[in-house]
Chimera marker file (.cmm) of the C-alpha trace (Angstrom):
<marker_set name="trace">
<marker id="1" x="46.795" y="-24.661" z="233.436" r="1" g="1" b="0" radius="0.5"/>
<marker id="2" x="48.473" y="-23.672" z="230.131" r="1" g="1" b="0" radius="0.5"/>
<marker id="3" x="51.625" y="-22.606" z="229.330" r="1" g="1" b="0" radius="0.5"/>
<marker id="4" x="51.828" y="-18.612" z="228.612" r="1" g="1" b="0" radius="0.5"/>
<marker id="5" x="50.409" y="-17.834" z="225.148" r="1" g="1" b="0" radius="0.5"/>
<marker id="6" x="52.604" y="-15.404" z="223.664" r="1" g="1" b="0" radius="0.5"/>
<marker id="7" x="50.054" y="-15.092" z="220.063" r="1" g="1" b="0" radius="0.5"/>
<marker id="8" x="46.197" y="-15.610" z="220.409" r="1" g="1" b="0" radius="0.5"/>
<marker id="9" x="44.923" y="-15.375" z="217.001" r="1" g="1" b="0" radius="0.5"/>
<marker id="10" x="41.163" y="-14.534" z="216.398" r="1" g="1" b="0" radius="0.5"/>
<marker id="11" x="39.179" y="-16.574" z="213.461" r="1" g="1" b="0" radius="0.5"/>
<marker id="12" x="35.918" y="-14.996" z="212.520" r="1" g="1" b="0" radius="0.5"/>
<marker id="13" x="33.487" y="-17.514" z="211.695" r="1" g="1" b="0" radius="0.5"/>
<marker id="14" x="29.537" y="-17.741" z="211.876" r="1" g="1" b="0" radius="0.5"/>
<marker id="15" x="29.188" y="-21.066" z="211.995" r="1" g="1" b="0" radius="0.5"/>
<marker id="16" x="31.122" y="-21.957" z="215.072" r="1" g="1" b="0" radius="0.5"/>
<marker id="17" x="29.834" y="-25.858" z="215.711" r="1" g="1" b="0" radius="0.5"/>
<marker id="18" x="31.134" y="-26.720" z="211.917" r="1" g="1" b="0" radius="0.5"/>
<marker id="19" x="34.777" y="-24.510" z="211.569" r="1" g="1" b="0" radius="0.5"/>
<marker id="20" x="34.937" y="-26.131" z="215.363" r="1" g="1" b="0" radius="0.5"/>
<marker id="21" x="34.841" y="-29.709" z="214.523" r="1" g="1" b="0" radius="0.5"/>
<marker id="22" x="36.883" y="-29.054" z="210.877" r="1" g="1" b="0" radius="0.5"/>
<marker id="23" x="39.997" y="-27.285" z="213.104" r="1" g="1" b="0" radius="0.5"/>
<marker id="24" x="39.534" y="-30.215" z="215.801" r="1" g="1" b="0" radius="0.5"/>
<marker id="25" x="38.087" y="-33.597" z="213.479" r="1" g="1" b="0" radius="0.5"/>
<marker id="26" x="40.200" y="-31.993" z="210.257" r="1" g="1" b="0" radius="0.5"/>
<marker id="27" x="43.486" y="-30.669" z="210.707" r="1" g="1" b="0" radius="0.5"/>
<marker id="28" x="43.642" y="-32.210" z="214.138" r="1" g="1" b="0" radius="0.5"/>
<marker id="29" x="44.470" y="-29.024" z="216.024" r="1" g="1" b="0" radius="0.5"/>
<marker id="30" x="44.802" y="-29.706" z="220.054" r="1" g="1" b="0" radius="0.5"/>
<marker id="31" x="41.589" y="-27.863" z="222.029" r="1" g="1" b="0" radius="0.5"/>
<marker id="32" x="42.148" y="-26.965" z="225.094" r="1" g="1" b="0" radius="0.5"/>
<marker id="33" x="40.138" y="-24.021" z="226.579" r="1" g="1" b="0" radius="0.5"/>
<marker id="34" x="38.195" y="-22.541" z="224.439" r="1" g="1" b="0" radius="0.5"/>
<marker id="35" x="41.789" y="-22.121" z="222.254" r="1" g="1" b="0" radius="0.5"/>
<marker id="36" x="43.369" y="-24.811" z="219.368" r="1" g="1" b="0" radius="0.5"/>
<marker id="37" x="46.989" y="-25.385" z="219.251" r="1" g="1" b="0" radius="0.5"/>
<marker id="38" x="49.004" y="-25.724" z="216.032" r="1" g="1" b="0" radius="0.5"/>
<marker id="39" x="49.716" y="-29.728" z="215.618" r="1" g="1" b="0" radius="0.5"/>
<marker id="40" x="53.475" y="-28.695" z="214.982" r="1" g="1" b="0" radius="0.5"/>
<marker id="41" x="52.935" y="-28.571" z="219.561" r="1" g="1" b="0" radius="0.5"/>
<marker id="42" x="53.750" y="-24.841" z="219.960" r="1" g="1" b="0" radius="0.5"/>
<marker id="43" x="52.082" y="-23.916" z="222.934" r="1" g="1" b="0" radius="0.5"/>
<marker id="44" x="52.650" y="-20.234" z="222.596" r="1" g="1" b="0" radius="0.5"/>
<marker id="45" x="49.967" y="-19.966" z="219.945" r="1" g="1" b="0" radius="0.5"/>
<marker id="46" x="46.581" y="-20.304" z="220.345" r="1" g="1" b="0" radius="0.5"/>
<marker id="47" x="43.589" y="-20.044" z="217.896" r="1" g="1" b="0" radius="0.5"/>
<marker id="48" x="40.162" y="-18.823" z="218.867" r="1" g="1" b="0" radius="0.5"/>
<marker id="49" x="37.091" y="-18.828" z="217.267" r="1" g="1" b="0" radius="0.5"/>
<marker id="50" x="34.757" y="-15.768" z="217.349" r="1" g="1" b="0" radius="0.5"/>
<marker id="51" x="31.585" y="-15.653" z="215.944" r="1" g="1" b="0" radius="0.5"/>
<marker id="52" x="30.248" y="-13.116" z="213.858" r="1" g="1" b="0" radius="0.5"/>
<marker id="53" x="27.267" y="-12.637" z="212.268" r="1" g="1" b="0" radius="0.5"/>
<marker id="54" x="27.230" y="-14.175" z="208.861" r="1" g="1" b="0" radius="0.5"/>
<marker id="55" x="25.832" y="-10.851" z="206.830" r="1" g="1" b="0" radius="0.5"/>
<marker id="56" x="27.839" y="-8.397" z="208.126" r="1" g="1" b="0" radius="0.5"/>
<marker id="57" x="31.437" y="-10.971" z="207.315" r="1" g="1" b="0" radius="0.5"/>
<marker id="58" x="30.475" y="-10.860" z="203.719" r="1" g="1" b="0" radius="0.5"/>
<marker id="59" x="30.960" y="-7.804" z="203.166" r="1" g="1" b="0" radius="0.5"/>
<marker id="60" x="34.073" y="-6.890" z="205.903" r="1" g="1" b="0" radius="0.5"/>
<marker id="61" x="37.377" y="-6.785" z="205.644" r="1" g="1" b="0" radius="0.5"/>
<marker id="62" x="37.616" y="-10.502" z="206.619" r="1" g="1" b="0" radius="0.5"/>
<marker id="63" x="36.387" y="-11.480" z="203.273" r="1" g="1" b="0" radius="0.5"/>
<marker id="64" x="39.625" y="-10.622" z="201.323" r="1" g="1" b="0" radius="0.5"/>
<marker id="65" x="40.875" y="-14.197" z="201.568" r="1" g="1" b="0" radius="0.5"/>
<marker id="66" x="44.745" y="-13.502" z="203.249" r="1" g="1" b="0" radius="0.5"/>
<marker id="67" x="46.531" y="-15.574" z="205.101" r="1" g="1" b="0" radius="0.5"/>
<marker id="68" x="45.362" y="-15.241" z="208.605" r="1" g="1" b="0" radius="0.5"/>
<marker id="69" x="48.786" y="-17.913" z="209.790" r="1" g="1" b="0" radius="0.5"/>
<marker id="70" x="50.765" y="-20.046" z="208.556" r="1" g="1" b="0" radius="0.5"/>
<marker id="71" x="52.696" y="-22.745" z="210.752" r="1" g="1" b="0" radius="0.5"/>
<marker id="72" x="55.432" y="-24.880" z="210.460" r="1" g="1" b="0" radius="0.5"/>
<marker id="73" x="56.370" y="-28.673" z="210.190" r="1" g="1" b="0" radius="0.5"/>
<marker id="74" x="59.540" y="-30.420" z="210.020" r="1" g="1" b="0" radius="0.5"/>
<marker id="75" x="59.588" y="-32.980" z="207.843" r="1" g="1" b="0" radius="0.5"/>
<marker id="76" x="56.665" y="-35.489" z="206.404" r="1" g="1" b="0" radius="0.5"/>
<marker id="77" x="54.665" y="-32.388" z="204.588" r="1" g="1" b="0" radius="0.5"/>
<marker id="78" x="53.713" y="-34.832" z="201.599" r="1" g="1" b="0" radius="0.5"/>
<marker id="79" x="52.028" y="-37.232" z="204.304" r="1" g="1" b="0" radius="0.5"/>
<marker id="80" x="50.690" y="-34.705" z="206.130" r="1" g="1" b="0" radius="0.5"/>
<marker id="81" x="49.442" y="-32.993" z="203.604" r="1" g="1" b="0" radius="0.5"/>
<marker id="82" x="48.322" y="-36.579" z="202.274" r="1" g="1" b="0" radius="0.5"/>
<marker id="83" x="46.219" y="-36.834" z="205.184" r="1" g="1" b="0" radius="0.5"/>
<marker id="84" x="45.075" y="-33.454" z="205.771" r="1" g="1" b="0" radius="0.5"/>
<marker id="85" x="43.404" y="-34.560" z="202.253" r="1" g="1" b="0" radius="0.5"/>
<marker id="86" x="41.962" y="-37.783" z="203.048" r="1" g="1" b="0" radius="0.5"/>
<marker id="87" x="39.779" y="-36.276" z="205.569" r="1" g="1" b="0" radius="0.5"/>
<marker id="88" x="38.640" y="-33.617" z="203.852" r="1" g="1" b="0" radius="0.5"/>
<marker id="89" x="40.889" y="-30.603" z="204.086" r="1" g="1" b="0" radius="0.5"/>
<marker id="90" x="40.568" y="-28.220" z="202.128" r="1" g="1" b="0" radius="0.5"/>
<marker id="91" x="43.415" y="-26.690" z="199.509" r="1" g="1" b="0" radius="0.5"/>
<marker id="92" x="43.711" y="-24.018" z="197.406" r="1" g="1" b="0" radius="0.5"/>
<marker id="93" x="47.539" y="-25.215" z="196.739" r="1" g="1" b="0" radius="0.5"/>
<marker id="94" x="50.625" y="-27.189" z="197.968" r="1" g="1" b="0" radius="0.5"/>
<marker id="95" x="53.664" y="-25.833" z="196.582" r="1" g="1" b="0" radius="0.5"/>
<marker id="96" x="57.299" y="-27.739" z="195.943" r="1" g="1" b="0" radius="0.5"/>
<marker id="97" x="60.062" y="-25.180" z="194.766" r="1" g="1" b="0" radius="0.5"/>
<marker id="98" x="64.025" y="-25.537" z="195.583" r="1" g="1" b="0" radius="0.5"/>
<marker id="99" x="63.775" y="-24.106" z="199.316" r="1" g="1" b="0" radius="0.5"/>
<marker id="100" x="60.519" y="-26.588" z="200.499" r="1" g="1" b="0" radius="0.5"/>
<marker id="101" x="57.379" y="-26.924" z="200.891" r="1" g="1" b="0" radius="0.5"/>
<marker id="102" x="54.611" y="-24.520" z="200.966" r="1" g="1" b="0" radius="0.5"/>
<marker id="103" x="50.660" y="-24.977" z="200.982" r="1" g="1" b="0" radius="0.5"/>
<marker id="104" x="47.350" y="-22.988" z="201.988" r="1" g="1" b="0" radius="0.5"/>
<marker id="105" x="44.341" y="-24.201" z="203.043" r="1" g="1" b="0" radius="0.5"/>
<marker id="106" x="40.859" y="-23.016" z="203.877" r="1" g="1" b="0" radius="0.5"/>
<marker id="107" x="38.256" y="-23.687" z="206.848" r="1" g="1" b="0" radius="0.5"/>
<marker id="108" x="34.423" y="-24.262" z="205.584" r="1" g="1" b="0" radius="0.5"/>
<marker id="109" x="34.174" y="-20.284" z="205.805" r="1" g="1" b="0" radius="0.5"/>
<marker id="110" x="36.890" y="-19.564" z="203.897" r="1" g="1" b="0" radius="0.5"/>
<marker id="111" x="39.766" y="-18.583" z="206.285" r="1" g="1" b="0" radius="0.5"/>
<marker id="112" x="42.963" y="-18.981" z="204.812" r="1" g="1" b="0" radius="0.5"/>
<marker id="113" x="46.243" y="-20.241" z="206.703" r="1" g="1" b="0" radius="0.5"/>
<marker id="114" x="49.926" y="-21.476" z="204.964" r="1" g="1" b="0" radius="0.5"/>
<marker id="115" x="51.593" y="-24.975" z="206.113" r="1" g="1" b="0" radius="0.5"/>
<marker id="116" x="55.551" y="-24.035" z="205.387" r="1" g="1" b="0" radius="0.5"/>
<marker id="117" x="57.974" y="-27.193" z="205.675" r="1" g="1" b="0" radius="0.5"/>
<marker id="118" x="61.875" y="-26.294" z="204.905" r="1" g="1" b="0" radius="0.5"/>
<marker id="119" x="63.043" y="-29.894" z="205.048" r="1" g="1" b="0" radius="0.5"/>
<marker id="120" x="61.803" y="-32.362" z="202.119" r="1" g="1" b="0" radius="0.5"/>
<marker id="121" x="62.406" y="-36.010" z="204.142" r="1" g="1" b="0" radius="0.5"/>
<marker id="122" x="59.758" y="-38.410" z="204.132" r="1" g="1" b="0" radius="0.5"/>
<marker id="123" x="60.354" y="-41.040" z="206.760" r="1" g="1" b="0" radius="0.5"/>
<marker id="124" x="58.027" y="-43.741" z="205.273" r="1" g="1" b="0" radius="0.5"/>
<marker id="125" x="58.378" y="-42.447" z="201.304" r="1" g="1" b="0" radius="0.5"/>
<marker id="126" x="56.070" y="-39.737" z="200.126" r="1" g="1" b="0" radius="0.5"/>
<marker id="127" x="52.716" y="-40.292" z="198.528" r="1" g="1" b="0" radius="0.5"/>
<marker id="128" x="52.928" y="-39.064" z="195.240" r="1" g="1" b="0" radius="0.5"/>
<marker id="129" x="51.610" y="-35.367" z="194.450" r="1" g="1" b="0" radius="0.5"/>
<marker id="130" x="51.389" y="-35.614" z="190.340" r="1" g="1" b="0" radius="0.5"/>
<marker id="131" x="47.926" y="-36.245" z="190.620" r="1" g="1" b="0" radius="0.5"/>
<marker id="132" x="46.582" y="-33.605" z="193.177" r="1" g="1" b="0" radius="0.5"/>
<marker id="133" x="44.629" y="-31.026" z="191.644" r="1" g="1" b="0" radius="0.5"/>
<marker id="134" x="46.301" y="-28.172" z="193.732" r="1" g="1" b="0" radius="0.5"/>
<marker id="135" x="50.248" y="-29.225" z="193.274" r="1" g="1" b="0" radius="0.5"/>
<marker id="136" x="52.217" y="-27.715" z="191.980" r="1" g="1" b="0" radius="0.5"/>
<marker id="137" x="56.402" y="-27.999" z="191.274" r="1" g="1" b="0" radius="0.5"/>
<marker id="138" x="58.849" y="-24.870" z="190.797" r="1" g="1" b="0" radius="0.5"/>
<link id1="1" id2="2" r="1" g="1" b="0" radius="0.2"/>
<link id1="2" id2="3" r="1" g="1" b="0" radius="0.2"/>
<link id1="3" id2="4" r="1" g="1" b="0" radius="0.2"/>
<link id1="4" id2="5" r="1" g="1" b="0" radius="0.2"/>
<link id1="5" id2="6" r="1" g="1" b="0" radius="0.2"/>
<link id1="6" id2="7" r="1" g="1" b="0" radius="0.2"/>
<link id1="7" id2="8" r="1" g="1" b="0" radius="0.2"/>
<link id1="8" id2="9" r="1" g="1" b="0" radius="0.2"/>
<link id1="9" id2="10" r="1" g="1" b="0" radius="0.2"/>
<link id1="10" id2="11" r="1" g="1" b="0" radius="0.2"/>
<link id1="11" id2="12" r="1" g="1" b="0" radius="0.2"/>
<link id1="12" id2="13" r="1" g="1" b="0" radius="0.2"/>
<link id1="13" id2="14" r="1" g="1" b="0" radius="0.2"/>
<link id1="14" id2="15" r="1" g="1" b="0" radius="0.2"/>
<link id1="15" id2="16" r="1" g="1" b="0" radius="0.2"/>
<link id1="16" id2="17" r="1" g="1" b="0" radius="0.2"/>
<link id1="17" id2="18" r="1" g="1" b="0" radius="0.2"/>
<link id1="18" id2="19" r="1" g="1" b="0" radius="0.2"/>
<link id1="19" id2="20" r="1" g="1" b="0" radius="0.2"/>
<link id1="20" id2="21" r="1" g="1" b="0" radius="0.2"/>
<link id1="21" id2="22" r="1" g="1" b="0" radius="0.2"/>
<link id1="22" id2="23" r="1" g="1" b="0" radius="0.2"/>
<link id1="23" id2="24" r="1" g="1" b="0" radius="0.2"/>
<link id1="24" id2="25" r="1" g="1" b="0" radius="0.2"/>
<link id1="25" id2="26" r="1" g="1" b="0" radius="0.2"/>
<link id1="26" id2="27" r="1" g="1" b="0" radius="0.2"/>
<link id1="27" id2="28" r="1" g="1" b="0" radius="0.2"/>
<link id1="28" id2="29" r="1" g="1" b="0" radius="0.2"/>
<link id1="29" id2="30" r="1" g="1" b="0" radius="0.2"/>
<link id1="30" id2="31" r="1" g="1" b="0" radius="0.2"/>
<link id1="31" id2="32" r="1" g="1" b="0" radius="0.2"/>
<link id1="32" id2="33" r="1" g="1" b="0" radius="0.2"/>
<link id1="33" id2="34" r="1" g="1" b="0" radius="0.2"/>
<link id1="34" id2="35" r="1" g="1" b="0" radius="0.2"/>
<link id1="35" id2="36" r="1" g="1" b="0" radius="0.2"/>
<link id1="36" id2="37" r="1" g="1" b="0" radius="0.2"/>
<link id1="37" id2="38" r="1" g="1" b="0" radius="0.2"/>
<link id1="38" id2="39" r="1" g="1" b="0" radius="0.2"/>
<link id1="39" id2="40" r="1" g="1" b="0" radius="0.2"/>
<link id1="40" id2="41" r="1" g="1" b="0" radius="0.2"/>
<link id1="41" id2="42" r="1" g="1" b="0" radius="0.2"/>
<link id1="42" id2="43" r="1" g="1" b="0" radius="0.2"/>
<link id1="43" id2="44" r="1" g="1" b="0" radius="0.2"/>
<link id1="44" id2="45" r="1" g="1" b="0" radius="0.2"/>
<link id1="45" id2="46" r="1" g="1" b="0" radius="0.2"/>
<link id1="46" id2="47" r="1" g="1" b="0" radius="0.2"/>
<link id1="47" id2="48" r="1" g="1" b="0" radius="0.2"/>
<link id1="48" id2="49" r="1" g="1" b="0" radius="0.2"/>
<link id1="49" id2="50" r="1" g="1" b="0" radius="0.2"/>
<link id1="50" id2="51" r="1" g="1" b="0" radius="0.2"/>
<link id1="51" id2="52" r="1" g="1" b="0" radius="0.2"/>
<link id1="52" id2="53" r="1" g="1" b="0" radius="0.2"/>
<link id1="53" id2="54" r="1" g="1" b="0" radius="0.2"/>
<link id1="54" id2="55" r="1" g="1" b="0" radius="0.2"/>
<link id1="55" id2="56" r="1" g="1" b="0" radius="0.2"/>
<link id1="56" id2="57" r="1" g="1" b="0" radius="0.2"/>
<link id1="57" id2="58" r="1" g="1" b="0" radius="0.2"/>
<link id1="58" id2="59" r="1" g="1" b="0" radius="0.2"/>
<link id1="59" id2="60" r="1" g="1" b="0" radius="0.2"/>
<link id1="60" id2="61" r="1" g="1" b="0" radius="0.2"/>
<link id1="61" id2="62" r="1" g="1" b="0" radius="0.2"/>
<link id1="62" id2="63" r="1" g="1" b="0" radius="0.2"/>
<link id1="63" id2="64" r="1" g="1" b="0" radius="0.2"/>
<link id1="64" id2="65" r="1" g="1" b="0" radius="0.2"/>
<link id1="65" id2="66" r="1" g="1" b="0" radius="0.2"/>
<link id1="66" id2="67" r="1" g="1" b="0" radius="0.2"/>
<link id1="67" id2="68" r="1" g="1" b="0" radius="0.2"/>
<link id1="68" id2="69" r="1" g="1" b="0" radius="0.2"/>
<link id1="69" id2="70" r="1" g="1" b="0" radius="0.2"/>
<link id1="70" id2="71" r="1" g="1" b="0" radius="0.2"/>
<link id1="71" id2="72" r="1" g="1" b="0" radius="0.2"/>
<link id1="72" id2="73" r="1" g="1" b="0" radius="0.2"/>
<link id1="73" id2="74" r="1" g="1" b="0" radius="0.2"/>
<link id1="74" id2="75" r="1" g="1" b="0" radius="0.2"/>
<link id1="75" id2="76" r="1" g="1" b="0" radius="0.2"/>
<link id1="76" id2="77" r="1" g="1" b="0" radius="0.2"/>
<link id1="77" id2="78" r="1" g="1" b="0" radius="0.2"/>
<link id1="78" id2="79" r="1" g="1" b="0" radius="0.2"/>
<link id1="79" id2="80" r="1" g="1" b="0" radius="0.2"/>
<link id1="80" id2="81" r="1" g="1" b="0" radius="0.2"/>
<link id1="81" id2="82" r="1" g="1" b="0" radius="0.2"/>
<link id1="82" id2="83" r="1" g="1" b="0" radius="0.2"/>
<link id1="83" id2="84" r="1" g="1" b="0" radius="0.2"/>
<link id1="84" id2="85" r="1" g="1" b="0" radius="0.2"/>
<link id1="85" id2="86" r="1" g="1" b="0" radius="0.2"/>
<link id1="86" id2="87" r="1" g="1" b="0" radius="0.2"/>
<link id1="87" id2="88" r="1" g="1" b="0" radius="0.2"/>
<link id1="88" id2="89" r="1" g="1" b="0" radius="0.2"/>
<link id1="89" id2="90" r="1" g="1" b="0" radius="0.2"/>
<link id1="90" id2="91" r="1" g="1" b="0" radius="0.2"/>
<link id1="91" id2="92" r="1" g="1" b="0" radius="0.2"/>
<link id1="92" id2="93" r="1" g="1" b="0" radius="0.2"/>
<link id1="93" id2="94" r="1" g="1" b="0" radius="0.2"/>
<link id1="94" id2="95" r="1" g="1" b="0" radius="0.2"/>
<link id1="95" id2="96" r="1" g="1" b="0" radius="0.2"/>
<link id1="96" id2="97" r="1" g="1" b="0" radius="0.2"/>
<link id1="97" id2="98" r="1" g="1" b="0" radius="0.2"/>
<link id1="98" id2="99" r="1" g="1" b="0" radius="0.2"/>
<link id1="99" id2="100" r="1" g="1" b="0" radius="0.2"/>
<link id1="100" id2="101" r="1" g="1" b="0" radius="0.2"/>
<link id1="101" id2="102" r="1" g="1" b="0" radius="0.2"/>
<link id1="102" id2="103" r="1" g="1" b="0" radius="0.2"/>
<link id1="103" id2="104" r="1" g="1" b="0" radius="0.2"/>
<link id1="104" id2="105" r="1" g="1" b="0" radius="0.2"/>
<link id1="105" id2="106" r="1" g="1" b="0" radius="0.2"/>
<link id1="106" id2="107" r="1" g="1" b="0" radius="0.2"/>
<link id1="107" id2="108" r="1" g="1" b="0" radius="0.2"/>
<link id1="108" id2="109" r="1" g="1" b="0" radius="0.2"/>
<link id1="109" id2="110" r="1" g="1" b="0" radius="0.2"/>
<link id1="110" id2="111" r="1" g="1" b="0" radius="0.2"/>
<link id1="111" id2="112" r="1" g="1" b="0" radius="0.2"/>
<link id1="112" id2="113" r="1" g="1" b="0" radius="0.2"/>
<link id1="113" id2="114" r="1" g="1" b="0" radius="0.2"/>
<link id1="114" id2="115" r="1" g="1" b="0" radius="0.2"/>
<link id1="115" id2="116" r="1" g="1" b="0" radius="0.2"/>
<link id1="116" id2="117" r="1" g="1" b="0" radius="0.2"/>
<link id1="117" id2="118" r="1" g="1" b="0" radius="0.2"/>
<link id1="118" id2="119" r="1" g="1" b="0" radius="0.2"/>
<link id1="119" id2="120" r="1" g="1" b="0" radius="0.2"/>
<link id1="120" id2="121" r="1" g="1" b="0" radius="0.2"/>
<link id1="121" id2="122" r="1" g="1" b="0" radius="0.2"/>
<link id1="122" id2="123" r="1" g="1" b="0" radius="0.2"/>
<link id1="123" id2="124" r="1" g="1" b="0" radius="0.2"/>
<link id1="124" id2="125" r="1" g="1" b="0" radius="0.2"/>
<link id1="125" id2="126" r="1" g="1" b="0" radius="0.2"/>
<link id1="126" id2="127" r="1" g="1" b="0" radius="0.2"/>
<link id1="127" id2="128" r="1" g="1" b="0" radius="0.2"/>
<link id1="128" id2="129" r="1" g="1" b="0" radius="0.2"/>
<link id1="129" id2="130" r="1" g="1" b="0" radius="0.2"/>
<link id1="130" id2="131" r="1" g="1" b="0" radius="0.2"/>
<link id1="131" id2="132" r="1" g="1" b="0" radius="0.2"/>
<link id1="132" id2="133" r="1" g="1" b="0" radius="0.2"/>
<link id1="133" id2="134" r="1" g="1" b="0" radius="0.2"/>
<link id1="134" id2="135" r="1" g="1" b="0" radius="0.2"/>
<link id1="135" id2="136" r="1" g="1" b="0" radius="0.2"/>
<link id1="136" id2="137" r="1" g="1" b="0" radius="0.2"/>
<link id1="137" id2="138" r="1" g="1" b="0" radius="0.2"/>
</marker_set>
């Protein structure tokens, strides 16, 4: 039985199988009962893919490219992003700023989401992000 879901985020997709594989295999979100759960262990937020017609999707407000959701990880941000990149995650930006880290990613259909971290700690040493084309430091 699922825990009480307080927030369900609907993600519009036209290629359900492709996006389903991306969230499950590339991003390693947990799939349970047709819902995805964030990799940070939160069980009160779930994502649901909703199939929409590709032609209507292109002309709808869904294509405005604003983040659909964001989530927080507590440490190892650069290692986490490096791992996602090695599996094919599409990053729009990765930013280091005085308050921590921020990244914006896209799924295969252009739905954007964000990852945040307020901690610079890396348990096993951080990869060097300076060679990532999307990396900026402020």
